[in-house]
C-alpha positions as CSV (number, residue, x, y, z in Angstrom):
1,M,-6.9,-19.5,-10.1
2,S,-7.6,-15.8,-10.2
3,I,-7.3,-13.5,-7.3
4,T,-11.0,-13.2,-7.1
5,Q,-11.5,-16.9,-6.9
6,Q,-8.8,-17.2,-4.2
7,Y,-10.5,-14.5,-2.2
8,L,-13.9,-16.3,-2.5
9,L,-12.3,-19.6,-1.4
10,D,-10.6,-17.9,1.6
11,T,-13.9,-16.3,2.6
12,Y,-15.7,-19.6,2.3
13,R,-13.0,-21.4,4.4
14,A,-13.1,-18.6,7.0
15,R,-16.8,-18.9,7.4
16,Q,-16.6,-22.7,7.7
17,H,-14.0,-22.5,10.5
18,G,-15.7,-19.5,12.3
19,D,-12.7,-17.2,11.5
20,P,-13.0,-13.5,10.5
21,T,-13.3,-13.0,6.8
22,P,-10.3,-11.5,5.0
23,P,-10.5,-7.9,3.9
24,A,-12.0,-7.1,0.6
25,L,-9.8,-6.9,-2.4
26,G,-8.2,-3.4,-2.8
27,T,-9.0,-2.3,0.7
28,H,-5.5,-1.5,1.7
29,D,-4.0,-0.6,-1.8
30,W,-3.4,3.1,-1.0
31,Q,-1.9,2.4,2.3
32,V,0.6,-0.1,0.8
33,M,1.6,2.5,-1.9
34,R,2.2,5.1,0.8
35,E,4.3,2.7,2.9
36,L,6.3,1.8,-0.2
37,A,7.1,5.4,-0.8
38,D,8.1,6.0,2.8
39,H,10.3,2.9,2.7
40,R,12.1,4.1,-0.5
41,R,12.7,7.5,1.2
42,F,14.0,5.8,4.3
43,R,16.4,3.6,2.2
44,A,17.6,6.7,0.4
45,A,18.3,8.4,3.7
46,L,20.3,5.4,5.0
47,T,22.5,5.3,1.9
48,G,23.1,9.1,2.0
49,R,21.2,9.8,-1.2
50,P,18.7,12.7,-1.2
51,A,15.1,11.6,-1.1
52,R,14.0,12.6,-4.6
53,G,10.7,14.4,-5.3
54,R,10.2,16.0,-1.9
55,I,11.1,19.5,-3.2
56,R,8.8,19.1,-6.2
57,V,5.9,17.9,-4.0
58,A,6.4,20.8,-1.6
59,L,6.5,23.3,-4.4
60,A,3.4,21.8,-6.1
61,R,1.5,22.2,-2.8
62,L,2.6,25.8,-2.4
63,L,1.7,26.6,-6.0
64,G,-1.6,24.9,-5.8
65,R,-1.2,22.2,-8.5
C-alpha cells in the first residue's frame, strides 16, 4: 500500500467515525526538517562537539548569499 492510499484510507475511516481528518501529506515536512537540525545541534552540544555549519550560515547571511 502506498502512502497516498494509506492517507485516503485514514481519511475515510476518520469520516466514518466522526474524527478529524489527518493533515494532508507534506504539510509538516519543513517543520520536521527544522526540528531534526535543532536536535542534531542539541546532541552535538551535549557531547561537547561544536555545532557545525553555524558559522557558515551566519557568514552567508551577512554576505547576502
